[in-house]
C-alpha positions, 0 to 999 in steps of 0.5 A, spaced: 423 215 684 417 220 681 421 220 674 421 212 674 413 212 675 412 217 670 416 213 665 413 207 667 406 210 666 408 213 659 410 207 657 404 203 659 400 209 655 404 208 649 403 201 649 396 201 650 395 206 644 400 202 640 395 196 641 389 200 640 392 203 633 394 196 631 386 194 632 383 200 628 388 198 622 386 191 622 379 193 623 380 199 617 383 194 613 377 189 613 372 195 611 370 195 604 373 202 600 367 207 600 366 210 593 364 217 594 363 223 589 369 228 590 364 234 590 360 230 595 366 229 600 368 237 598 361 239 601 362 234 607 368 238 608 365 245 607 359 243 612 364 241 617 368 247 616 362 251 617 361 248 624 367 252 627 366 258 630 367 265 626 373 266 630 377 260 629 375 260 621 378 267 621 385 265 624 391 264 619 394 257 621 400 259 616 401 266 615 408 265 611 404 260 607 410 255 608 405 250 606 404 253 599 412 254 599 413 247 600 408 244 595 411 249 590 418 247 591 416 240 591 412 240 585 418 244 582 423 238 584 418 233 580 417 237 574 425 238 573 425 230 573 420 230 567 423 236 563 
C-alpha cells in the first residue's frame, strides 16, 4: 500500500516537472537570443566561480581526468575521419 502511494506521488511529481519544463521550453523559445561577447561570458563565469567557498574550489571533481580523456578520445575519433 505504501509503495503504491509513493509511486503515485512520484508519478504526480514527475508529471508536474514535465509540465513545468514544457512551459519553460516554450518560454525560452520565444526569447530572442542575446548576443554577448565571449570574454564577458567568461568573466561572468569567473565571478560566479569566485562565489564558491575556497574549500569547494580546491576540490578536484575529476581526479582521474576522465572528462579530458573522453574529450581527447572523441577528438581523435573525429580527426581520424578527416585525415
